[in-house]
DRENDO-1510 file (C-alpha; in Angstrom, 1 decimal, always signed):
<recs>
REC; n; res; u; v; w
REC; 1; MET; +54.6; -5.8; -18.3 .
REC; 2; ALA; +52.0; -7.5; -16.0 .
REC; 3; GLU; +50.0; -5.2; -13.8 .
REC; 4; ALA; +50.5; -5.6; -10.0 .
REC; 5; SER; +47.4; -7.0; -8.3 .
REC; 6; PRO; +45.7; -4.6; -5.9 .
REC; 7; ARG; +46.7; -4.8; -2.3 .
REC; 8; PRO; +43.9; -6.2; -0.1 .
REC; 9; ARG; +42.3; -3.6; +2.0 .
REC; 10; ASP; +42.7; -3.7; +5.8 .
REC; 11; PRO; +39.5; -5.3; +7.3 .
REC; 12; LEU; +39.7; -2.9; +10.3 .
REC; 13; LEU; +39.7; +0.1; +7.9 .
REC; 14; LEU; +36.8; -1.4; +6.0 .
REC; 15; ARG; +34.8; -1.8; +9.2 .
REC; 16; ALA; +35.7; +1.8; +10.2 .
REC; 17; GLN; +34.5; +3.1; +6.9 .
REC; 18; LYS; +31.3; +1.1; +7.1 .
REC; 19; LEU; +30.7; +2.5; +10.6 .
REC; 20; VAL; +31.3; +6.1; +9.5 .
REC; 21; ARG; +28.9; +5.7; +6.6 .
REC; 22; THR; +26.0; +4.6; +8.9 .
REC; 23; THR; +23.1; +6.9; +9.4 .
REC; 24; ALA; +23.3; +6.6; +13.2 .
REC; 25; PHE; +27.0; +7.9; +13.2 .
REC; 26; ARG; +26.1; +10.7; +10.9 .
REC; 27; LEU; +23.1; +11.7; +13.0 .
REC; 28; SER; +25.4; +11.6; +16.1 .
REC; 29; LEU; +27.9; +13.9; +14.4 .
REC; 30; ALA; +25.1; +16.2; +13.3 .
REC; 31; TYR; +23.7; +16.5; +16.8 .
REC; 32; LEU; +27.3; +17.0; +18.1 .
REC; 33; VAL; +27.9; +19.9; +15.7 .
REC; 34; LEU; +24.6; +21.5; +16.6 .
REC; 35; PHE; +25.4; +21.1; +20.3 .
REC; 36; ALA; +28.9; +22.6; +19.8 .
REC; 37; VAL; +27.4; +25.6; +18.0 .
REC; 38; GLY; +24.8; +26.1; +20.7 .
REC; 39; ALA; +27.4; +25.8; +23.4 .
REC; 40; SER; +29.6; +28.3; +21.6 .
REC; 41; LEU; +26.8; +30.8; +21.3 .
REC; 42; ALA; +25.8; +30.3; +25.0 .
REC; 43; LEU; +29.4; +30.8; +26.2 .
REC; 44; GLY; +29.9; +33.7; +23.9 .
REC; 45; THR; +26.8; +35.4; +25.3 .
REC; 46; ILE; +28.0; +34.8; +28.8 .
REC; 47; ALA; +31.5; +36.2; +28.1 .
REC; 48; TRP; +30.0; +39.3; +26.4 .
REC; 49; ASN; +27.6; +40.0; +29.3 .
REC; 50; ALA; +30.4; +39.4; +31.8 .
REC; 51; ARG; +32.5; +42.0; +30.0 .
REC; 52; ARG; +29.6; +44.5; +30.0 .
REC; 53; VAL; +29.1; +44.0; +33.7 .
REC; 54; LEU; +32.8; +44.5; +34.5 .
REC; 55; ASP; +33.0; +47.6; +32.3 .
REC; 56; ALA; +30.0; +49.0; +34.0 .
REC; 57; GLN; +31.6; +48.4; +37.4 .
REC; 58; ILE; +34.9; +50.0; +36.3 .
REC; 59; VAL; +33.1; +53.1; +35.0 .
REC; 60; SER; +31.0; +53.3; +38.2 .
REC; 61; THR; +34.2; +53.1; +40.3 .
REC; 62; ILE; +36.0; +55.7; +38.2 .
REC; 63; GLU; +33.1; +58.1; +38.5 .
REC; 64; ALA; +32.9; +57.7; +42.2 .
REC; 65; GLU; +36.6; +58.4; +42.6 .
REC; 66; ILE; +36.6; +61.4; +40.3 .
REC; 67; ASN; +33.7; +62.9; +42.3 .
REC; 68; GLY; +35.5; +62.3; +45.6 .
REC; 69; LEU; +38.8; +63.8; +44.3 .
REC; 70; SER; +37.1; +66.8; +42.8 .
REC; 71; GLU; +35.5; +67.5; +46.2 .
REC; 72; GLN; +38.9; +67.2; +47.8 .
REC; 73; TYR; +40.3; +69.7; +45.3 .
REC; 74; THR; +37.4; +72.1; +46.0 .
REC; 75; ALA; +37.8; +71.8; +49.7 .
REC; 76; GLY; +41.6; +71.9; +50.1 .
REC; 77; GLY; +43.0; +73.1; +46.8 .
REC; 78; LEU; +45.8; +71.6; +44.8 .
REC; 79; ARG; +47.9; +70.6; +47.8 .
REC; 80; ARG; +45.2; +68.5; +49.3 .
REC; 81; LEU; +44.4; +66.8; +46.0 .
REC; 82; ILE; +48.1; +66.0; +45.5 .
REC; 83; SER; +48.3; +64.5; +49.0 .
REC; 84; THR; +45.2; +62.4; +48.5 .
REC; 85; VAL; +46.3; +61.1; +45.0 .
REC; 86; GLU; +49.7; +60.3; +46.4 .
REC; 87; ARG; +48.3; +58.2; +49.2 .
REC; 88; ARG; +45.8; +56.3; +47.0 .
REC; 89; ALA; +48.4; +55.6; +44.3 .
REC; 90; LYS; +50.6; +53.7; +46.8 .
REC; 91; GLU; +47.8; +51.4; +47.9 .
REC; 92; PRO; +47.9; +47.7; +46.6 .
REC; 93; GLY; +45.8; +47.2; +43.5 .
REC; 94; ALA; +45.3; +50.9; +43.3 .
REC; 95; SER; +43.5; +52.6; +40.5 .
REC; 96; LEU; +45.3; +54.7; +38.0 .
REC; 97; TYR; +45.8; +58.4; +38.9 .
REC; 98; LEU; +47.4; +61.4; +37.2 .
REC; 99; VAL; +47.3; +65.1; +37.9 .
REC; 100; THR; +48.8; +67.5; +35.3 .
REC; 101; THR; +49.1; +71.2; +34.9 .
REC; 102; PRO; +47.1; +73.0; +32.3 .
REC; 103; ALA; +50.1; +72.7; +30.0 .
REC; 104; GLY; +50.1; +68.9; +30.5 .
REC; 105; GLU; +53.1; +68.6; +32.8 .
REC; 106; HIS; +53.1; +65.8; +35.3 .
REC; 107; VAL; +52.3; +66.8; +38.9 .
REC; 108; VAL; +51.5; +63.5; +40.7 .
REC; 109; GLY; +50.2; +60.0; +40.0 .
REC; 110; ASN; +51.2; +56.5; +39.1 .
REC; 111; VAL; +50.7; +57.0; +35.3 .
REC; 112; THR; +53.5; +58.2; +33.2 .
REC; 113; ARG; +52.3; +57.5; +29.7 .
REC; 114; VAL; +49.0; +58.0; +28.0 .
REC; 115; PRO; +47.9; +58.1; +24.4 .
REC; 116; VAL; +48.9; +61.3; +22.6 .
REC; 117; GLY; +46.3; +64.0; +22.9 .
REC; 118; ALA; +44.2; +62.0; +25.4 .
REC; 119; LEU; +44.5; +64.8; +28.0 .
REC; 120; ASP; +43.3; +67.4; +25.6 .
REC; 121; THR; +39.8; +65.9; +25.4 .
REC; 122; PRO; +37.9; +65.4; +28.6 .
REC; 123; GLY; +35.8; +62.3; +28.8 .
REC; 124; GLN; +36.1; +58.5; +28.9 .
REC; 125; ILE; +38.7; +56.7; +26.8 .
REC; 126; GLU; +40.1; +53.2; +26.6 .
REC; 127; GLY; +43.7; +52.7; +25.5 .
REC; 128; PRO; +47.3; +51.9; +26.5 .
REC; 129; TYR; +49.1; +53.5; +29.4 .
REC; 130; GLY; +52.4; +53.1; +31.2 .
REC; 131; ARG; +53.5; +53.2; +34.9 .
REC; 132; GLY; +56.5; +54.9; +36.2 .
REC; 133; SER; +57.9; +51.8; +37.9 .
REC; 134; GLU; +57.9; +49.8; +34.6 .
REC; 135; GLY; +60.2; +50.0; +31.6 .
REC; 136; GLU; +59.4; +51.6; +28.4 .
REC; 137; GLY; +58.4; +48.3; +26.8 .
REC; 138; ALA; +55.7; +47.4; +29.4 .
REC; 139; GLU; +52.3; +48.6; +28.3 .
REC; 140; HIS; +48.8; +47.9; +29.6 .
REC; 141; ARG; +45.3; +48.9; +28.7 .
REC; 142; ALA; +42.9; +50.7; +30.8 .
REC; 143; ILE; +39.6; +52.5; +30.9 .
REC; 144; MET; +40.3; +56.1; +31.8 .
REC; 145; ARG; +38.3; +59.3; +32.5 .
REC; 146; ILE; +39.9; +62.8; +32.1 .
REC; 147; TYR; +38.3; +65.5; +34.2 .
REC; 148; THR; +39.2; +69.2; +34.0 .
REC; 149; LEU; +39.5; +70.9; +37.4 .
REC; 150; ALA; +39.1; +74.5; +38.3 .
REC; 151; GLY; +42.2; +76.5; +37.2 .
REC; 152; GLY; +42.8; +74.2; +34.2 .
REC; 153; PHE; +44.4; +71.3; +36.0 .
REC; 154; ARG; +43.5; +67.9; +34.6 .
REC; 155; LEU; +42.7; +64.9; +36.6 .
REC; 156; LEU; +42.9; +61.3; +35.2 .
REC; 157; VAL; +41.4; +58.4; +37.0 .
REC; 158; GLY; +41.4; +54.9; +35.4 .
REC; 159; ARG; +41.2; +51.1; +36.0 .
REC; 160; ASP; +43.3; +48.5; +34.4 .
REC; 161; THR; +41.4; +46.0; +32.1 .
REC; 162; GLN; +43.6; +43.1; +33.2 .
REC; 163; GLU; +40.8; +41.5; +35.2 .
REC; 164; ARG; +38.6; +41.6; +32.1 .
REC; 165; GLU; +41.3; +40.1; +29.9 .
REC; 166; ARG; +41.9; +37.4; +32.6 .
REC; 167; LEU; +38.2; +36.6; +32.6 .
REC; 168; ARG; +38.1; +36.3; +28.8 .
REC; 169; GLU; +41.1; +33.9; +28.9 .
REC; 170; ILE; +39.4; +31.8; +31.6 .
REC; 171; ILE; +36.2; +31.6; +29.6 .
REC; 172; GLY; +38.2; +30.8; +26.4 .
REC; 173; THR; +40.2; +28.1; +28.1 .
REC; 174; THR; +37.1; +26.6; +29.7 .
REC; 175; PHE; +35.3; +26.7; +26.4 .
REC; 176; GLY; +38.2; +25.0; +24.5 .
REC; 177; SER; +38.6; +22.2; +27.0 .
REC; 178; SER; +34.8; +21.7; +27.3 .
REC; 179; LEU; +34.4; +21.6; +23.6 .
REC; 180; ALA; +37.3; +19.1; +23.2 .
REC; 181; LEU; +35.7; +17.0; +25.9 .
REC; 182; VAL; +32.2; +17.2; +24.2 .
REC; 183; LEU; +33.7; +16.4; +20.8 .
REC; 184; GLY; +35.5; +13.4; +22.2 .
REC; 185; LEU; +32.5; +12.1; +24.1 .
REC; 186; GLY; +30.3; +12.8; +21.0 .
REC; 187; VAL; +32.6; +10.8; +18.7 .
REC; 188; VAL; +32.9; +7.9; +21.1 .
REC; 189; GLY; +29.1; +8.0; +21.8 .
REC; 190; GLY; +28.4; +8.2; +18.0 .
REC; 191; TRP; +30.7; +5.3; +17.4 .
REC; 192; TRP; +29.1; +3.2; +20.2 .
REC; 193; VAL; +25.5; +4.0; +19.0 .
REC; 194; ALA; +26.4; +3.4; +15.4 .
REC; 195; ARG; +28.1; +0.1; +16.2 .
REC; 196; ARG; +25.0; -1.2; +18.1 .
REC; 197; VAL; +22.7; -0.1; +15.3 .
REC; 198; LEU; +25.0; -1.5; +12.7 .
REC; 199; ALA; +25.1; -4.8; +14.5 .
REC; 200; ARG; +21.3; -5.1; +14.5 .
REC; 201; VAL; +21.1; -4.0; +10.9 .
REC; 202; ASP; +23.8; -6.5; +9.9 .
REC; 203; ALA; +21.8; -9.2; +11.7 .
REC; 204; MET; +18.7; -8.2; +9.9 .
REC; 205; THR; +20.5; -8.2; +6.6 .
REC; 206; GLU; +22.0; -11.6; +7.2 .
REC; 207; THR; +18.5; -13.0; +8.0 .
REC; 208; ALA; +17.1; -11.4; +4.9 .
REC; 209; ARG; +19.9; -13.1; +2.8 .
REC; 210; THR; +18.9; -16.5; +4.2 .
REC; 211; ILE; +15.2; -15.8; +3.5 .
REC; 212; MET; +16.1; -14.7; -0.1 .
REC; 213; ALA; +18.1; -17.9; -0.4 .
REC; 214; GLY; +14.8; -19.9; +0.2 .
REC; 215; ASP; +14.4; -20.1; +3.9 .
REC; 216; LEU; +10.9; -18.6; +4.2 .
REC; 217; ASP; +10.6; -19.7; +7.8 .
REC; 218; GLY; +13.4; -17.3; +8.9 .
REC; 219; ARG; +12.4; -14.2; +10.9 .
REC; 220; LEU; +14.1; -11.0; +11.9 .
REC; 221; HIS; +15.2; -10.8; +15.6 .
REC; 222; VAL; +13.1; -8.5; +17.8 .
REC; 223; GLY; +15.1; -7.2; +20.7 .
REC; 224; GLY; +12.1; -6.3; +22.8 .
REC; 225; THR; +13.1; -2.7; +23.4 .
REC; 226; GLY; +10.2; -1.4; +21.3 .
REC; 227; ASP; +12.4; +1.0; +19.3 .
REC; 228; GLU; +12.1; +1.8; +15.6 .
REC; 229; LEU; +14.2; -1.2; +14.6 .
REC; 230; ASP; +11.9; -3.5; +16.7 .
REC; 231; ARG; +8.9; -2.0; +15.0 .
REC; 232; LEU; +10.5; -2.5; +11.6 .
REC; 233; ALA; +11.4; -6.1; +12.4 .
REC; 234; GLU; +7.8; -6.8; +13.6 .
REC; 235; ASN; +6.3; -5.4; +10.5 .
REC; 236; LEU; +8.7; -7.2; +8.2 .
REC; 237; ASN; +8.1; -10.4; +10.1 .
REC; 238; GLY; +4.4; -9.9; +9.6 .
REC; 239; MET; +5.0; -9.3; +5.9 .
REC; 240; LEU; +7.2; -12.5; +5.8 .
REC; 241; GLU; +4.5; -14.4; +7.5 .
REC; 242; ARG; +1.9; -13.3; +4.9 .
REC; 243; ILE; +4.3; -14.1; +2.1 .
REC; 244; GLY; +4.9; -17.5; +3.6 .
REC; 245; GLU; +1.1; -18.1; +3.8 .
REC; 246; LEU; +0.8; -17.1; +0.2 .
REC; 247; MET; +3.6; -19.3; -0.9 .
REC; 248; ARG; +2.1; -22.3; +1.1 .
REC; 249; GLY; -1.3; -21.5; -0.4 .
REC; 250; LEU; +0.2; -21.4; -3.9 .
REC; 251; ARG; +1.8; -24.8; -3.4 .
REC; 252; GLU; -1.5; -26.2; -1.9 .
REC; 253; VAL; -3.4; -24.7; -4.8 .
REC; 254; SER; -1.1; -26.3; -7.3 .
REC; 255; ASP; -1.4; -29.7; -5.6 .
REC; 256; ASN; -5.2; -29.3; -5.2 .
REC; 257; VAL; -5.7; -28.2; -8.8 .
REC; 258; ALA; -3.8; -31.2; -10.0 .
REC; 259; HIS; -5.9; -33.6; -7.9 .
REC; 260; ASP; -9.3; -31.9; -8.0 .
REC; 261; LEU; -9.4; -31.0; -11.7 .
REC; 262; LYS; -8.1; -34.4; -12.7 .
REC; 263; THR; -11.6; -35.9; -12.0 .
REC; 264; PRO; -13.7; -33.5; -14.1 .
REC; 265; LEU; -11.1; -33.6; -16.9 .
REC; 266; THR; -11.3; -37.4; -16.9 .
REC; 267; ARG; -15.1; -37.2; -17.0 .
REC; 268; LEU; -14.9; -34.8; -19.9 .
REC; 269; ARG; -12.7; -37.2; -21.8 .
REC; 270; ASN; -15.0; -40.1; -21.0 .
REC; 271; HIS; -18.0; -38.2; -22.2 .
REC; 272; ALA; -16.1; -37.4; -25.4 .
REC; 273; GLU; -15.2; -41.1; -25.9 .
REC; 274; ALA; -18.8; -42.1; -25.3 .
REC; 275; ALA; -19.9; -39.6; -27.9 .
REC; 276; LEU; -17.5; -41.1; -30.4 .
REC; 277; ARG; -18.6; -44.6; -29.7 .
REC; 278; GLY; -22.2; -43.6; -30.1 .
REC; 279; SER; -21.6; -41.5; -33.2 .
REC; 280; ASP; -24.0; -43.8; -35.2 .
REC; 281; SER; -26.9; -42.5; -33.1 .
REC; 282; PRO; -27.5; -38.7; -33.4 .
REC; 283; ASP; -29.2; -38.7; -29.9 .
REC; 284; ALA; -26.2; -40.5; -28.3 .
REC; 285; LEU; -23.8; -38.1; -30.0 .
REC; 286; ARG; -25.9; -35.1; -28.9 .
REC; 287; GLY; -26.1; -36.4; -25.3 .
REC; 288; GLY; -22.3; -36.9; -25.2 .
REC; 289; LEU; -21.6; -33.5; -26.5 .
REC; 290; GLU; -24.0; -31.9; -24.1 .
REC; 291; ALA; -22.2; -33.7; -21.2 .
REC; 292; VAL; -18.8; -32.5; -22.5 .
REC; 293; ILE; -20.1; -28.9; -22.7 .
REC; 294; ALA; -21.5; -29.2; -19.1 .
REC; 295; GLU; -18.2; -30.5; -17.8 .
REC; 296; GLY; -16.4; -27.7; -19.7 .
REC; 297; ASP; -18.8; -25.1; -18.2 .
REC; 298; GLY; -18.0; -26.4; -14.7 .
REC; 299; LEU; -14.3; -26.0; -15.3 .
REC; 300; ILE; -14.8; -22.5; -16.7 .
REC; 301; ARG; -16.7; -21.6; -13.5 .
REC; 302; VAL; -13.9; -22.9; -11.4 .
REC; 303; PHE; -11.3; -20.8; -13.2 .
REC; 304; ASP; -13.6; -17.8; -13.1 .
REC; 305; ALA; -13.9; -18.3; -9.3 .
REC; 306; LEU; -10.1; -18.5; -9.0 .
REC; 307; LEU; -9.7; -15.3; -11.0 .
REC; 308; THR; -12.3; -13.6; -8.8 .
REC; 309; ILE; -10.5; -14.6; -5.7 .
REC; 310; ALA; -7.2; -13.4; -7.1 .
REC; 311; ARG; -8.8; -10.1; -8.1 .
REC; 312; LEU; -10.3; -9.7; -4.6 .
REC; 313; GLU; -7.0; -10.4; -2.8 .
REC; 314; GLY; -5.3; -7.9; -5.1 .
REC; 315; GLY; -7.8; -5.2; -4.0 .
REC; 316; ASP; -8.7; -4.1; -7.5 .
REC; 317; PRO; -12.5; -3.8; -7.0 .
REC; 318; ARG; -12.2; -1.2; -4.2 .
REC; 319; ASP; -12.5; +1.6; -6.8 .
REC; 320; SER; -16.1; +0.4; -7.4 .
REC; 321; PHE; -17.2; +0.7; -3.7 .
REC; 322; VAL; -20.5; +2.5; -3.2 .
REC; 323; PRO; -22.8; +2.8; -0.2 .
REC; 324; PHE; -25.7; +0.3; -0.1 .
REC; 325; ASP; -28.1; -1.3; +2.3 .
REC; 326; ALA; -26.8; -4.7; +3.4 .
REC; 327; ALA; -30.2; -5.6; +5.0 .
REC; 328; THR; -31.9; -5.2; +1.6 .
REC; 329; VAL; -29.3; -7.5; +0.0 .
REC; 330; ALA; -29.9; -10.1; +2.7 .
REC; 331; ALA; -33.7; -9.9; +2.3 .
REC; 332; GLU; -33.5; -10.4; -1.5 .
REC; 333; LEU; -31.3; -13.4; -1.2 .
REC; 334; ALA; -33.5; -14.9; +1.5 .
REC; 335; GLU; -36.5; -14.6; -0.8 .
REC; 336; LEU; -34.6; -16.3; -3.5 .
REC; 337; TYR; -33.6; -19.3; -1.4 .
REC; 338; GLU; -36.8; -19.6; +0.6 .
REC; 339; ALA; -38.6; -21.9; -1.8 .
REC; 340; LEU; -35.6; -24.3; -2.1 .
REC; 341; ALA; -35.2; -24.4; +1.7 .
REC; 342; GLU; -38.9; -25.4; +2.0 .
REC; 343; GLU; -38.4; -28.2; -0.5 .
REC; 344; ARG; -35.6; -29.6; +1.7 .
REC; 345; GLY; -37.9; -29.3; +4.7 .
REC; 346; LEU; -36.0; -26.4; +6.2 .
REC; 347; ALA; -37.4; -23.2; +7.6 .
REC; 348; LEU; -35.5; -20.1; +6.4 .
REC; 349; THR; -35.9; -17.2; +8.8 .
REC; 350; VAL; -34.6; -13.7; +8.3 .
REC; 351; HIS; -33.7; -11.2; +11.1 .
REC; 352; THR; -32.5; -7.8; +9.8 .
REC; 353; GLU; -32.3; -4.2; +11.2 .
REC; 354; PRO; -33.1; -1.2; +9.0 .
REC; 355; GLY; -30.5; +1.2; +7.8 .
REC; 356; LEU; -27.5; -1.1; +7.7 .
REC; 357; ILE; -25.4; +1.0; +5.3 .
REC; 358; LEU; -22.2; -0.6; +4.1 .
REC; 359; ARG; -19.7; +0.9; +1.7 .
REC; 360; GLY; -18.5; -1.8; -0.7 .
REC; 361; ASN; -19.3; -3.9; -3.7 .
REC; 362; ARG; -23.0; -5.0; -3.7 .
REC; 363; GLU; -22.5; -7.8; -6.2 .
REC; 364; LEU; -19.5; -9.4; -4.4 .
REC; 365; LEU; -21.2; -9.2; -1.0 .
REC; 366; GLY; -24.3; -10.8; -2.5 .
REC; 367; GLN; -22.2; -13.6; -4.1 .
REC; 368; ALA; -20.7; -14.3; -0.7 .
REC; 369; LEU; -24.1; -14.5; +1.1 .
REC; 370; ALA; -25.4; -16.6; -1.8 .
REC; 371; ASN; -22.5; -19.0; -1.3 .
REC; 372; LEU; -23.4; -19.4; +2.4 .
REC; 373; LEU; -27.1; -19.8; +1.8 .
REC; 374; ASP; -26.6; -22.2; -1.1 .
REC; 375; ASN; -24.5; -24.5; +1.1 .
REC; 376; ALA; -26.7; -24.1; +4.2 .
REC; 377; VAL; -29.7; -25.4; +2.1 .
REC; 378; LYS; -27.9; -28.6; +1.4 .
REC; 379; TYR; -26.4; -29.2; +4.8 .
REC; 380; GLY; -28.9; -27.3; +6.9 .
REC; 381; GLY; -30.8; -30.4; +8.3 .
REC; 382; PRO; -30.0; -32.3; +11.4 .
REC; 383; SER; -26.7; -34.2; +11.6 .
REC; 384; ARG; -26.5; -37.4; +9.5 .
REC; 385; ALA; -23.8; -39.8; +8.6 .
REC; 386; GLY; -21.2; -38.6; +6.2 .
REC; 387; GLY; -22.3; -35.0; +6.8 .
REC; 388; HIS; -19.0; -33.3; +7.4 .
REC; 389; SER; -19.0; -29.8; +5.9 .
REC; 390; MET; -16.4; -28.4; +3.6 .
REC; 391; ALA; -15.5; -25.3; +1.6 .
REC; 392; GLY; -18.3; -24.4; -0.8 .
REC; 393; ASP; -18.5; -24.2; -4.5 .
REC; 394; PRO; -18.8; -20.7; -5.9 .
REC; 395; SER; -20.0; -22.0; -9.3 .
REC; 396; ARG; -23.3; -22.8; -7.6 .
REC; 397; ALA; -23.8; -19.5; -5.9 .
REC; 398; GLY; -27.0; -17.7; -7.0 .
REC; 399; ASP; -28.6; -20.9; -8.4 .
REC; 400; PRO; -31.0; -22.4; -5.8 .
REC; 401; SER; -31.3; -25.6; -7.9 .
REC; 402; ARG; -27.7; -26.4; -7.0 .
REC; 403; ALA; -26.3; -27.2; -3.5 .
REC; 404; GLY; -22.9; -26.3; -2.1 .
REC; 405; ASP; -20.3; -28.0; -0.1 .
REC; 406; PHE; -20.3; -26.9; +3.6 .
REC; 407; SER; -22.6; -26.5; +6.5 .
REC; 408; MET; -23.5; -23.3; +8.2 .
REC; 409; ALA; -23.3; -22.4; +11.8 .
REC; 410; GLY; -26.1; -22.0; +14.2 .
REC; 411; ASP; -27.7; -18.7; +15.3 .
REC; 412; PRO; -29.5; -17.9; +18.6 .
REC; 413; SER; -32.4; -16.8; +16.5 .
REC; 414; MET; -33.1; -20.4; +15.7 .
REC; 415; SER; -33.8; -21.4; +19.3 .
REC; 416; GLY; -37.5; -21.1; +18.5 .
REC; 417; ASP; -37.4; -23.8; +15.9 .
REC; 418; PRO; -38.9; -26.9; +17.6 .
REC; 419; SER; -37.8; -29.3; +14.9 .
REC; 420; GLY; -34.2; -28.1; +15.1 .
REC; 421; ALA; -34.0; -28.1; +11.3 .
REC; 422; GLY; -33.7; -24.6; +9.8 .
REC; 423; ILE; -31.6; -21.8; +8.5 .
REC; 424; ALA; -31.3; -18.3; +9.9 .
REC; 425; LEU; -30.0; -15.3; +8.0 .
REC; 426; ALA; -29.3; -12.3; +10.3 .
REC; 427; ALA; -28.1; -8.7; +9.6 .
REC; 428; ARG; -27.6; -6.4; +12.5 .
REC; 429; ARG; -25.5; -3.6; +13.8 .
REC; 430; ALA; -22.7; -4.3; +16.3 .
REC; 431; GLY; -21.0; -1.2; +17.6 .
REC; 432; ALA; -19.3; +0.7; +14.7 .
REC; 433; GLY; -19.7; -2.3; +12.4 .
REC; 434; LEU; -22.3; -4.6; +10.8 .
REC; 435; VAL; -22.7; -8.3; +11.4 .
REC; 436; LEU; -24.1; -10.7; +8.7 .
REC; 437; SER; -24.5; -14.3; +9.7 .
REC; 438; VAL; -25.9; -17.5; +8.2 .
REC; 439; THR; -26.8; -20.3; +10.6 .
REC; 440; ASP; -28.0; -23.9; +10.2 .
REC; 441; ARG; -28.5; -27.1; +12.2 .
REC; 442; GLY; -26.2; -29.3; +10.1 .
REC; 443; PRO; -23.4; -31.5; +11.1 .
REC; 444; GLY; -21.0; -28.5; +11.2 .
REC; 445; ILE; -17.3; -28.2; +10.7 .
REC; 446; PRO; -14.9; -29.6; +13.3 .
REC; 447; GLU; -13.1; -26.9; +15.2 .
REC; 448; ALA; -9.6; -28.2; +14.1 .
REC; 449; ASP; -10.6; -27.7; +10.4 .
REC; 450; ARG; -12.3; -24.3; +10.5 .
REC; 451; ALA; -9.2; -22.4; +9.7 .
REC; 452; ARG; -8.1; -24.8; +7.0 .
REC; 453; VAL; -11.4; -24.8; +5.1 .
REC; 454; LEU; -10.9; -21.1; +4.3 .
REC; 455; GLY; -8.2; -22.1; +1.8 .
REC; 456; ARG; -8.6; -22.8; -1.9 .
REC; 457; PHE; -9.6; -26.3; -3.0 .
REC; 458; VAL; -9.9; -27.5; +0.6 .
REC; 459; ARG; -12.5; -30.1; +1.0 .
REC; 460; LEU; -13.0; -32.4; +4.0 .
REC; 461; ASP; -12.9; -36.1; +3.5 .
REC; 462; ASP; -16.6; -36.8; +3.9 .
REC; 463; ALA; -17.4; -34.3; +1.1 .
REC; 464; ARG; -15.1; -35.8; -1.5 .
REC; 465; SER; -18.0; -37.8; -2.9 .
REC; 466; ARG; -20.2; -34.7; -3.4 .
REC; 467; PRO; -20.0; -32.2; -6.3 .
REC; 468; GLY; -17.8; -29.1; -5.8 .
REC; 469; PHE; -14.2; -27.9; -5.8 .
REC; 470; GLY; -13.8; -26.3; -2.4 .
REC; 471; LEU; -13.6; -22.6; -3.4 .
REC; 472; GLY; -16.7; -21.2; -1.8 .
REC; 473; LEU; -15.4; -20.3; +1.7 .
REC; 474; SER; -12.2; -19.1; +0.1 .
REC; 475; LEU; -14.2; -16.6; -2.0 .
REC; 476; VAL; -16.3; -15.5; +1.0 .
REC; 477; ALA; -13.1; -14.9; +3.0 .
REC; 478; ALA; -11.6; -12.9; +0.2 .
REC; 479; VAL; -14.8; -10.7; -0.1 .
REC; 480; VAL; -14.7; -10.1; +3.7 .
REC; 481; ARG; -10.9; -9.2; +3.6 .
REC; 482; LEU; -11.6; -6.8; +0.7 .
REC; 483; HIS; -14.2; -5.0; +2.7 .
REC; 484; GLY; -11.9; -4.7; +5.7 .
REC; 485; GLY; -13.9; -7.2; +7.8 .
REC; 486; THR; -13.4; -10.5; +9.6 .
REC; 487; LEU; -14.9; -13.9; +9.0 .
REC; 488; ALA; -15.5; -16.4; +11.9 .
REC; 489; LEU; -16.9; -19.9; +11.9 .
REC; 490; GLU; -18.5; -20.7; +15.3 .
REC; 491; ASP; -20.1; -23.6; +17.0 .
REC; 492; ALA; -23.9; -23.4; +17.2 .
REC; 493; GLY; -24.5; -26.7; +19.0 .
REC; 494; PRO; -25.6; -28.3; +16.7 .
REC; 495; GLY; -24.3; -26.7; +13.5 .
REC; 496; LEU; -22.1; -23.8; +12.8 .
REC; 497; ARG; -22.5; -20.1; +12.5 .
REC; 498; VAL; -20.7; -18.3; +9.7 .
REC; 499; VAL; -20.3; -14.6; +10.8 .
REC; 500; MET; -19.1; -11.8; +8.6 .
REC; 501; THR; -18.2; -8.6; +10.6 .
REC; 502; LEU; -17.9; -5.6; +8.3 .
REC; 503; PRO; -17.2; -1.9; +9.0 .
REC; 504; ALA; -20.3; +0.3; +8.5 .
REC; 505; ALA; -20.2; +3.3; +6.1 .
REC; 506; VAL; -19.3; +6.6; +7.7 .
REC; 507; ALA; -22.2; +9.1; +7.7 .
REC; 508; GLY; -21.6; +12.2; +5.7 .
</recs>
């Protein structure tokens, strides 16, 4: 026998279940329960205190009447007491009165029934009583005081607790209706809040689905209210922007690797073919193999640079951070590049302040500064044709015999150079941070290209004919980001200023 297919669930019921399962609705119900408990405790305390006040007033009234009646008895005897009790018992809303003989026989009063044995024990009691005008079935409760008069006569004065019971009923009714109203408003309010929150979450979820489907340009909607969902959306949009940049960078890197590494691989193959053609001559064969090895070493340095940049962007080297003097690193690199700068007809000047303590990786910062100086030496002269700068080549860093691929920016410290041809390396304190800058008087980088040249394998058109792969500035930018700083390329007129702003080490 074939099984019956399951009945489709009601969409309205599904939406209601989804709404009830939301955190906003559950929080609303939780706050509602807490409010209801708090309101119950508050009203209960009010009712209890109101009962205490009423009981105290009843007892005070009873005591006053007993004192007055006992004085009447003392002054006029039993006859006067009976007359006074009779008159008071007939008044509207009168208290309860009863006078009995020492044997317990009724003399006068509007009370006919009291608890058994109540008259035998003087003092205050609370219990049922009956009136003479009412049937046997009618029974009320009262607070009563039994007082023994001279001669053994007993006097009972009391007050009905009906007012107290009525107050309790009023408070109970008010509490019940108020609680029902609060519960109703709470459920409706929770539903309304949960629906608004769920609508925003559903919109964010739908946007996330489109992004996961491949639309990396999609962004979460920000309502502008500044609430937690807006803050979440802003942070997620920032994360998506960063992911988009990385994906675009990955595509650009793939394209650039395919284009820029094709040339050295072609040269490597040509050197190998030349070596084979000259295999009859040991010198020709040796020269060809040396050229192949040189090209291979260049490719290895490129891939080492790529691995270094990836490691820096991953943040792995942070564990090796130690405090060191950035001014000392700058001075050592300036001394290394001074001779090469002089060969190029450039004056290398150094301006540092003492005690520039930075917490970071000394070798990585040195490599970044070496990249900047290396390329400043090559492009540090006055502007000349075909002198557009580009991203540097990290494979040349630290080797003054090799030149890089981009020009440096100018520095105010070079204003004293009458020839206008020079390089300035500066290290100084700026507020709570440190500033390291390299400046030259080269042709500079056009403003429109300054952000682009920070990417990997980015080289400007005029530099395509020069050696290099366009990884130098990318490595510098990665080092600066690793140290929590910022990198800026500024116009020096003429030339450019490359400025690294890094946080100083905290004393202690």
